[in-house]
N, C-alpha and C positions, 0 to 999 in steps of 0.2 A: 502494499498498500504505500502511494507516494504522500509525502507528508506537504503540507501546504506554507512550510518554513524551510528557509535553506540557510544551512548554517556553514560559515566561515571561521577558522581557526588560523588568526594571523599570528607568526611568533617569529623572533628572533633575536640577536644581541644590540645592548645599547647603541645608538646611532646609526642603525642600519634604516632608519625611516619607517618601523612597525607600526605606531602610532599614526603617523602621515598617511601612509597606503590605507589603514583601517577606515581613518576619516574621509579619505575620497572614496572608499567603498561605499562607506555611509550613505555620503551625499548621492551618490550615483544612484543608490538604490531608492531613496527618497526622490531624487529628481524622476525617476522612472515610474513613480506611482505608489511603491511599497510601504508598508509598516515597515520601521527599522528599528533595531535596539542594538545596542553596544556598549562592551566594557572592556575596561583594559587595566594590565596591570603594569606598573613601570618597573617596579623591582629597581635593583641597583642600575639601571638604564646606563646612568653616566659613568659608571666604571666598567660597561663591557658585560654587565650582567644579561639574565634574560628579561625580554619584553613579549608581553600577549596581549592578543586584542581577540574578543569574541565579536564577530560580527553576524546578526539574524535578521533575515528580511523576509518578507510574504504577506499574504493576505490581513493576517492580524498575528503579531507577537508579542507575547505575554512576559518574556522573561530576556533579558540580556546575556544569560549565561548558557551556553551549549551544554546539554545534556551529556554525559561520558557515554561513548559509544556512538553519537549520533550526529558528528562533525562530516557533513556532505565533501569540505575541500579543507584539506590543511596547506596554508601557503605560509611557507617556511624559507626564511631568508639567509638561513645559515644550517648546513646538514645535520649537525650532530644534536640541534634543537628539535628536530624531525623525532626523534626519539623520545624527548622528553613528554610529547603530547598524545602518543600512541593510545592511551587509554581514552582519548574522545573519539578514536577511529572504529570504523568496523571495516570489513572486507573491503565493500564498496567506497569508501572514502577515496577521493581523487588529491593526490598526494603531489603539490606544484613545489619543487624545491632547488634553490641556488647549492650548487656542491660545494661552495667555499667552507673552508674548515678555519673556525675562528677557536684558538685554544681557550679552555674555560682556565680560571685559576689554578684548578687541581691540577691540569696537564702541567701549567707553566711551572708549577712547584714541584714536580716529577712525583706527583703522589698516585696518578694514574697515567694512563696512554690514551690518547684519541683512538675512540673505537675504527675498526676496521671493516670493512664490506657492510656498509649502512646501506648502501644503495643496492646491492644484492639480499640484503633481508628485506627491504622496503618491497622488493619486486617479488620477493616468494609469497609474500603476505598479502599483499593488496593489489585490486585489478588494474589500478590505473596509475603509473607512478612518472611524472614527468621532470625530468631534470634538464632545468632550464641555467645555464651559463649566465645568470643575470649580471654578476659584479664583472665578469670578464667582458661582456658586451659593454656594459656601461663605461666599462676603462678605456675600451676601444673608442667610445664616443666622448672621451673625454673626462668623467667624472663618475668615480666608484659609487656614488651618494647615487645615482639615478638606478641602480639596481633593482628598487622595490618598483621602478616603475616599469622596467623591462619585465618584471614578473608580473604585475597587473596588467600588462597588455597579454601577456599568455593567459592569465585567468579569463579576461574579457572575451578570448574567443571560445570558451566552454559555458559561458553565461549566456542566455538568450536575451541580451539587452543592446540597443542600438550603440555603435561604437560612438556617434556623436554625442549622446550623452557623457558617456565615460571621458571625452576629450575633454567637453566642456567645464566637467567637476574637477580634472585635474588641472587646467588653466585657472580654475576660480579659486583653488588651494595655493597656488606657487606664484612667487613674484615673476615678473614680467620678463625678466632678465633670465630666467628658467624655463621659461617655455619653450624654446627650440630645441634645448638638450632633451628635454622630457618627452616632448612630442616625438622624437626620434626614438628615443627608448621605449616608449610605448609601441610603436610599430615595429620596432626587434622583436620585441615580446609576442606581438600578434602574431610575426611570421614564425616563430619559435614551436609554436603547436601546429 
């Protein structure tokens, strides 16, 4: 049975634009006429800690928090963060992930090592896993900080919303000096799917 609410869990590391991209998502869904609820946790964002946001949209949304096991999409700006949020997923959760590796403090301190074979594990346990080289693409465009918009472009291909609404909401959220870069990032993301 298809639910009337779409659940997107967005997560990454502080400084990767997780909150900005979830704000753009919420704006886009509102602009498209949906009821939207959003929740975010900044955590230790300024020190490279985990940052997450739940974005839910549909005809009528009662809570901003995605129930465990009910994420439709996992939107991950860092590879290890994907593992942190698996309890919100089910076999049909669509995973969009930038394969960039940002060492958490425990790895930097030598207390643990960065897990290997994350992508293989995900492909064995989920029906749709998209590895989008968002940071690499954004660097090619001149600014790694546009990686979140590259991933957003990829997500936009999977959701049944007019591309013009996405573009309007991106441009509304960003200063004019960043418009050209982010429009290129969005287009590259759309081509990645």
